[in-house]
N, C-alpha and C positions, 0 to 999 in steps of 0.2 A: 504494500500500500504506500502511496506516494502523494504528497500534497503539491499540486502544480503551482500553487501561489507561493508557498514558502520554499519550494524547490528541494524538499527533503523527504526521504523515506521515513515512515513512522513504525515504531515497534508495535507489537500486538497489544501491549499494555496501553500505549498512547491511542491506538485505534479504538480500544474498548471505551475510552473516555468520551468519544464523540459521536456515538450512534444517535440518529434521529429518525423518527417515523416520517416518511415523505410519501405523498401521493404523486404517482407519475404514470405516464402512459407506457405500456409495454407494446410489443408489436408481434402480431401473428402474420408471418410473411409467406408469400407464395414463391417457392423456389422451383423454377421450371425444370422438369426432368428432361435429360438429354434424349433426343430421338423418340419422344413419346408425348402424346397430347395429355400431359398430366403434370401435377405440381405436388411437391412435398410441402406440407404446412409445418413451419417451425416457429417456435416462440422465443422471444428474448425480452429481458427486462431492461436491456441497455442498447437502444437503437443505434447509438453513436458507434458501437463496435461493428455494425453491419458492413461498412465499407472495407473492413479488415477480415471479412468472413472467408474462410478457406475450406470448411467442411461442415457437415451436419452430423449429429450423433443420436443414436437410438439405443434403447436398452435391449441387449441381445436376447433376453429371455421373455420379454413381454410380447403380446399379440398386437400386430399392426394390421391395418386394412387399407384396401384401395376402395374408395368410396365416391359415389357420384352425388353432386350437390349443386343445384342451380346452374347447370351447364358446364360445371368444372369437374374434373376428376382429381381427387387428392389422395395422398398417402399420409396416414397419421395413426396414432395409437387408438385401438378399438375402444378402450375404456373411456376416452375423452370425446368421442364423436358426439354423444348427446349434448354435452356441455358446450362444445365449440360450434357444431353445425346446427344444433337445436332440432330442426325438423326438415322434412322433404329431402331426406338423403336415402341412397340405396347402396348397401354394401355389396361390392362386386367380388372381392377376393380377400382372403386373410393370410397372414404370414407371421412367422416369428421375426423379431427384430433382426436376428442373425441373417435371415434370408435377404434382407435389404442392404447388407454390407457391400460396399464398393459400388452401389448404384450411383451413377453420375448425374450431375445437374449442371445447368448453365450458371456461370458466375453472376452474382448479383451486381457487382461493380467491376468495371474494367481495370480500375487502379489495383485491385487485389490480384486480378488475373495477370497483369503485367509483372507484379512483384513475384508471383509464383513462377512465372516463366523464366525470369532472370535467375531464380535459384535452382532451375531445372528440377523442380519437385512436383510430383503429381498432387493435384488438389481438386476440390469441388466434387466430392463424393461422400457417401454415407459411411460413418464409422460406428463402432459399437463400444459402449462402456456401461458398466453397472451403476454409475452415478446418476444416470438419467432416471427421473422418477415420473410417475403418472399422477402426481398430486395437482399439478397446474399445467397450463399451456396445452400442447398438442402431443406430448410424449416424444417430440423431436426437438433438440436444442441446436442452436447455431454455435459453431466453434470458431473462435478467434484466439489462437494460441498465445498471442502477445498479451492478452488481458485475462487474468483469472487463472487460478490454480488448476481447476478441473480441465479447462481448455488446454493448458500447457501440457498436462499429462497425456491427453489424447493426442496432442501434436507430436509429442515424443514417441508414443507408441506406434503411430502411423507415419512417422517421419514427414510430417506436413511442413510446408513452407512457413517461415516466420514473417508475418506481415503486420507491421506496427505503424499504422497510418495516423499517428497522433504524436505531436512533439512533446518536449519535456515541460512546456508550459501548459500542457493539457489542451492545446488547440489542434484542430483537425489539420492534417498534413496538406501541403500544396498540391499533391497528386489527387486528392479527393475533390469532389464537387463542392465541398464545404470548407475550403481552405481558410485557415486563420480563425475559425469559430471555436469557442470553448466547447468541449465535448457535451456538457449538459445542455448548452444552448443549441447544439446541433441536433439533439433528439427530435424536436418537432420538424426540423428541416428535412431530416432523413425520412420521417414518416410521410411528409408531404410529397417528397420526391418519389417514394415507392408507390404512394397512392396514385400519383399522376401517371405512373408507368403501369398501373393495373396490377401491382405486385403486393399490395397491402390488403390482406383479408380483413383484418380488424386491428384496432389499437385500444384494447381494454385498459381502463384505469385500474391501477392496483396500488395497495399501500404496502410498503416494506420498510425495513429498517436499514438505512444506508449510512456508512461511516463518513463523518465530516471531520476536518482538521480541528483539534481542540484549541489551537492557537488562533486561527483566522476564519474558521467556519466554512472553508471551501470544501465541496464534495471531494473525497479522495478518489484516486484512480488506482486500479491494480495493474501493475506492469509485471510481466513475467521476466 
């Protein structure tokens, strides 16, 4: 954990001093499956990390389905279909998470694809890890190994490229469409961009406890 304003990393003891409950918008995003008229629905609580997306992750032991809903075909966890799609859906096929491993999708942002290419590493496919739960979201999480411990572990296990499109001040990198904007301020801009591109399924509000710097009250960022 790092405070972009003070420019310093914080110890876990310091982080514990600054948790606050905040209401924010999460994102349920349509990731277009490669060579198939279907989308993987993935959930994230940090839309600003989406330009650094390099993979998606499912729980290998849970049940996932291919489901039709309002003219779209989606892949997501079976248990969360009623919560996310609510009604008017038809389940077409079911799978174990493990069956979806290595399924490829089209990159959400060109900037991440360019970084992956430069590192000569394969990216933009489904990975598996037991840390994915079915308590919230879609049962599919987006992976940006530069931000967050779980993401970094998946990144190491699959040798994913390391894409960190945020600078040390906590601003979005020049390569992104949101250059120079502080990450938390970029959240609504990312949501708007995805919505305009028809890739935002929903942006549900949720409340969670997020660490802030105890010195200056700035939201902290996790850098791997």
